[in-house]
DSSP file (Angstrom, degrees, kcal/mol; ACC not computed):
  #  RESIDUE AA STRUCTURE BP1 BP2  ACC     N-H-->O    O-->H-N    N-H-->O    O-->H-N    TCO  KAPPA ALPHA  PHI   PSI    X-CA   Y-CA   Z-CA
    1    1 A M     >        0   0    0      0, 0.0     4,-1.1     0, 0.0     5,-0.1   0.000 360.0 360.0 360.0 -40.0   -0.3    9.7  -12.6
    2    2 A I  H >>  +     0   0    0      1,-0.2     4,-3.1     2,-0.2     3,-0.6   0.925 360.0  50.5 -62.8 -44.4   -3.5    8.4  -14.4
    3    3 A W  H 3> S+     0   0    0      1,-0.2     4,-1.7     2,-0.2    -1,-0.2   0.822 102.0  61.1 -66.3 -27.6   -2.9   10.7  -17.4
    4    4 A I  H 34 S+     0   0    0      1,-0.2    -1,-0.2     2,-0.2    -2,-0.2   0.843 116.0  33.9 -66.1 -29.9    0.7    9.5  -17.7
    5    5 A A  H <X S+     0   0    0     -4,-1.1     4,-1.4    -3,-0.6    -2,-0.2   0.856 118.2  52.6 -87.4 -39.0   -0.7    6.0  -18.2
    6    6 A V  H  X S+     0   0    0     -4,-3.1     4,-2.9     2,-0.2     5,-0.3   0.942 104.7  48.5 -63.4 -56.6   -3.9    6.9  -20.1
    7    7 A L  H  X S+     0   0    0     -4,-1.7     4,-2.1     1,-0.2     5,-0.2   0.913 115.5  41.1 -60.2 -50.0   -2.7    9.1  -22.9
    8    8 A P  H  > S+     0   0    0      0, 0.0     4,-2.3     0, 0.0    -1,-0.2   0.888 116.2  51.0 -67.9 -34.2    0.2    6.9  -24.3
    9    9 A T  H  X S+     0   0    0     -4,-1.4     4,-2.4     2,-0.2    -2,-0.2   0.916 111.4  46.9 -62.5 -46.3   -1.9    3.8  -23.8
   10   10 A L  H  X S+     0   0    0     -4,-2.9     4,-2.1     2,-0.2    -1,-0.2   0.877 112.4  50.9 -62.4 -42.3   -4.8    5.3  -25.7
   11   11 A T  H  X S+     0   0    0     -4,-2.1     4,-2.3    -5,-0.3    -2,-0.2   0.933 110.8  47.4 -64.9 -47.9   -2.6    6.5  -28.5
   12   12 A V  H  X S+     0   0    0     -4,-2.3     4,-2.6     1,-0.2     5,-0.2   0.884 112.4  49.2 -60.8 -43.9   -0.9    3.1  -28.9
   13   13 A L  H  X S+     0   0    0     -4,-2.4     4,-2.5     2,-0.2     5,-0.2   0.909 111.5  49.3 -65.3 -39.3   -4.2    1.2  -29.0
   14   14 A Q  H  X S+     0   0    0     -4,-2.1     4,-1.5     2,-0.2    -2,-0.2   0.913 114.8  44.5 -63.8 -46.0   -5.6    3.6  -31.5
   15   15 A L  H  < S+     0   0    0     -4,-2.3     4,-0.4    -5,-0.2    -2,-0.2   0.891 117.8  44.3 -65.2 -41.1   -2.6    3.3  -33.7
   16   16 A A  H  < S+     0   0    0     -4,-2.6     4,-0.2     1,-0.2    -2,-0.2   0.834 124.9  32.9 -74.5 -33.4   -2.4   -0.5  -33.3
   17   17 A L  H >X S+     0   0    0     -4,-2.5     4,-2.3    -5,-0.2     3,-0.5   0.536  89.6  99.1 -99.6  -9.5   -6.1   -1.1  -33.8
   18   18 A G  H 3X S+     0   0    0     -4,-1.5     4,-0.6     1,-0.3    -1,-0.1   0.876  86.8  44.0 -50.3 -47.9   -6.9    1.7  -36.3
   19   19 A G  H 34 S+     0   0    0     -4,-0.4     3,-0.3     1,-0.2     4,-0.3   0.836 115.4  49.0 -67.7 -33.8   -6.8   -0.5  -39.3
   20   20 A L  H <4 S+     0   0    0     -3,-0.5     3,-0.4    -4,-0.2    -1,-0.2   0.786 111.9  50.0 -72.8 -30.0   -8.9   -3.3  -37.6
   21   21 A L  H >< S+     0   0    0     -4,-2.3     3,-0.9     1,-0.2    -1,-0.2   0.504  81.9  91.6 -91.5  -7.0  -11.5   -0.8  -36.4
   22   22 A E  T 3< S+     0   0    0     -4,-0.6    -1,-0.2    -3,-0.3    -2,-0.1   0.845  88.9  49.5 -61.3 -31.1  -12.1    1.0  -39.8
   23   23 A A  T 3  S+     0   0    0     -3,-0.4    -1,-0.3    -4,-0.3    -2,-0.1   0.688  94.7  90.5 -79.9 -17.9  -15.0   -1.5  -40.6
   24   24 A V  S <  S-     0   0    0     -3,-0.9     5,-0.1    -4,-0.2    -3,-0.0  -0.616  91.7-103.0 -83.9 139.0  -16.6   -1.0  -37.1
   25   25 A P    >>  -     0   0    0      0, 0.0     3,-1.7     0, 0.0     4,-0.9  -0.241  31.7-116.8 -54.9 143.2  -19.1    1.8  -36.8
   26   26 A P  G >4 S+     0   0    0      0, 0.0     3,-0.6     0, 0.0    -2,-0.1   0.834 112.5  60.1 -52.4 -37.6  -17.6    4.9  -35.0
   27   27 A Y  G 34 S+     0   0    0      1,-0.2    -3,-0.0     2,-0.2     0, 0.0   0.716 106.1  48.1 -67.9 -20.2  -20.1    4.6  -32.0
   28   28 A L  G <> S+     0   0    0     -3,-1.7     4,-1.7     2,-0.1    -1,-0.2   0.666  92.1  78.4 -95.3 -15.6  -18.7    1.1  -31.2
   29   29 A R  H <X S+     0   0    0     -4,-0.9     4,-2.8    -3,-0.6     3,-0.3   0.945  89.8  52.2 -61.4 -49.0  -15.1    1.9  -31.3
   30   30 A P  H  > S+     0   0    0      0, 0.0     4,-2.8     0, 0.0     5,-0.2   0.894 108.6  50.1 -55.7 -41.4  -14.8    3.6  -27.9
   31   31 A P  H  > S+     0   0    0      0, 0.0     4,-2.3     0, 0.0    -2,-0.2   0.883 112.2  48.6 -66.1 -33.4  -16.4    0.7  -26.1
   32   32 A I  H  X S+     0   0    0     -4,-1.7     4,-1.1    -3,-0.3    -3,-0.1   0.935 113.3  45.9 -71.5 -39.6  -14.0   -1.7  -27.8
   33   33 A I  H  X S+     0   0    0     -4,-2.8     4,-2.5     1,-0.2     3,-0.3   0.902 113.2  50.7 -64.3 -39.4  -11.0    0.4  -26.9
   34   34 A A  H  X S+     0   0    0     -4,-2.8     4,-2.7    -5,-0.3    -2,-0.2   0.912 103.7  57.9 -65.8 -42.0  -12.2    0.8  -23.4
   35   35 A T  H  < S+     0   0    0     -4,-2.3    -1,-0.2     1,-0.2    -2,-0.2   0.795 116.2  37.0 -58.4 -28.9  -12.7   -3.0  -22.9
   36   36 A L  H  X S+     0   0    0     -4,-1.1     4,-0.9    -3,-0.3    -1,-0.2   0.819 119.3  47.4 -89.0 -32.6   -9.1   -3.4  -23.8
   37   37 A M  H  X S+     0   0    0     -4,-2.5     4,-2.4     2,-0.2     5,-0.2   0.896 102.0  60.0 -80.9 -40.7   -7.7   -0.4  -22.1
   38   38 A V  H  X S+     0   0    0     -4,-2.7     4,-2.8     1,-0.2     5,-0.3   0.926 106.8  44.7 -60.2 -52.1   -9.4   -0.6  -18.6
   39   39 A P  H  > S+     0   0    0      0, 0.0     4,-2.4     0, 0.0     5,-0.4   0.879 113.5  51.5 -63.3 -33.7   -8.0   -3.9  -17.6
   40   40 A M  H  X>S+     0   0    0     -4,-0.9     5,-2.4     1,-0.2     4,-1.4   0.880 112.3  46.4 -65.5 -36.6   -4.6   -2.9  -18.8
   41   41 A M  I  <>S+     0   0    0     -4,-2.4     5,-2.5     3,-0.2    -1,-0.2   0.923 117.5  41.8 -66.6 -47.0   -4.7    0.2  -16.8
   42   42 A V  I  <5S+     0   0    0     -4,-2.8    -2,-0.2    -5,-0.2    -1,-0.1   0.895 125.6  30.1 -74.8 -37.1   -6.0   -1.4  -13.6
   43   43 A Y  I  <5S+     0   0    0     -4,-2.4    -1,-0.2    -5,-0.3    -3,-0.2   0.666 134.4  15.2-101.0 -14.6   -3.9   -4.6  -13.5
   44   44 A V  I  X5S+     0   0    0     -4,-1.4     4,-1.6    -5,-0.4    -3,-0.2   0.715 122.1  39.1-121.8 -55.7   -0.6   -3.5  -15.3
   45   45 A L  I  ><S+     0   0    0     -5,-2.4     4,-2.7     2,-0.2     5,-0.2   0.946 114.5  46.6 -72.9 -48.5    0.0    0.2  -15.7
   46   46 A M  H  ><S+     0   0    0     -5,-2.5     4,-2.4    -6,-0.2     5,-0.2   0.918 113.3  48.1 -67.9 -40.3   -1.3    1.7  -12.4
   47   47 A P  H  > S+     0   0    0      0, 0.0     4,-2.1     0, 0.0    -1,-0.2   0.928 113.5  49.6 -64.0 -38.7    0.5   -0.9  -10.2
   48   48 A L  H  X S+     0   0    0     -4,-1.6     4,-2.1     1,-0.2    -2,-0.2   0.949 112.2  46.3 -61.4 -48.3    3.6   -0.3  -12.1
   49   49 A L  H  X S+     0   0    0     -4,-2.7     4,-2.6     1,-0.2    -1,-0.2   0.849 111.1  54.3 -59.9 -37.7    3.4    3.5  -11.8
   50   50 A Q  H  X S+     0   0    0     -4,-2.4     4,-2.5    -5,-0.2    -1,-0.2   0.872 108.0  47.8 -63.1 -40.9    2.6    3.2   -8.2
   51   51 A R  H  X S+     0   0    0     -4,-2.1     4,-1.8    -5,-0.2    -2,-0.2   0.893 112.2  49.4 -70.8 -38.3    5.7    1.2   -7.5
   52   52 A I  H  X S+     0   0    0     -4,-2.1     4,-2.7     2,-0.2     5,-0.2   0.907 112.0  49.2 -62.4 -43.7    7.8    3.7   -9.5
   53   53 A D  H  X S+     0   0    0     -4,-2.6     4,-2.7     1,-0.2     5,-0.3   0.945 109.2  52.2 -63.2 -44.0    6.3    6.5   -7.5
   54   54 A A  H  X S+     0   0    0     -4,-2.5     4,-2.7     1,-0.2    -1,-0.2   0.903 111.0  46.8 -60.0 -41.6    6.9    4.8   -4.3
   55   55 A R  H  X S+     0   0    0     -4,-1.8     4,-2.5     1,-0.2    -1,-0.2   0.948 115.0  45.8 -63.5 -50.8   10.6    4.3   -5.1
   56   56 A L  H  X S+     0   0    0     -4,-2.7     4,-2.1     2,-0.2    -2,-0.2   0.855 113.7  49.2 -65.2 -35.8   11.0    7.8   -6.2
   57   57 A T  H  X S+     0   0    0     -4,-2.7     4,-2.0    -5,-0.2    -2,-0.2   0.936 113.4  46.9 -66.6 -48.1    9.2    9.2   -3.1
   58   58 A K  H  X S+     0   0    0     -4,-2.7     4,-0.7    -5,-0.3    -2,-0.2   0.861 113.1  48.3 -64.1 -35.8   11.3    7.0   -0.8
   59   59 A R  H >< S+     0   0    0     -4,-2.5     3,-0.6    -5,-0.2     4,-0.3   0.885 110.7  51.1 -71.2 -36.2   14.5    8.0   -2.6
   60   60 A A  H >< S+     0   0    0     -4,-2.1     3,-0.9     1,-0.2    -2,-0.2   0.829 106.9  55.4 -67.1 -33.8   13.5   11.7   -2.4
   61   61 A G  H 3< S+     0   0    0     -4,-2.0    -1,-0.2     1,-0.2    -2,-0.2   0.663  98.9  62.1 -73.9 -17.2   12.8   11.4    1.4
   62   62 A N  T <<        0   0    0     -4,-0.7    -1,-0.2    -3,-0.6    -2,-0.2   0.536 360.0 360.0 -84.5  -5.2   16.3   10.1    2.0
   63   63 A R    <         0   0    0     -3,-0.9    -1,-0.2    -4,-0.3    -2,-0.1   0.424 360.0 360.0 -87.6 360.0   18.0   13.3    0.8
């Protein structure tokens, strides 16, 4: 479940911020991306995926 959230989010952030981060030294780019990505993962994406998983699991259990 984590990878389902991490890979697309990382890809979108890198594409969206790629031009803005060109001037930033390469060793500073990962901390900047992580600073944006971690809160998004913890507070938005993981709760959403957990709700979806719970619904799918409940629905599969009813069959």
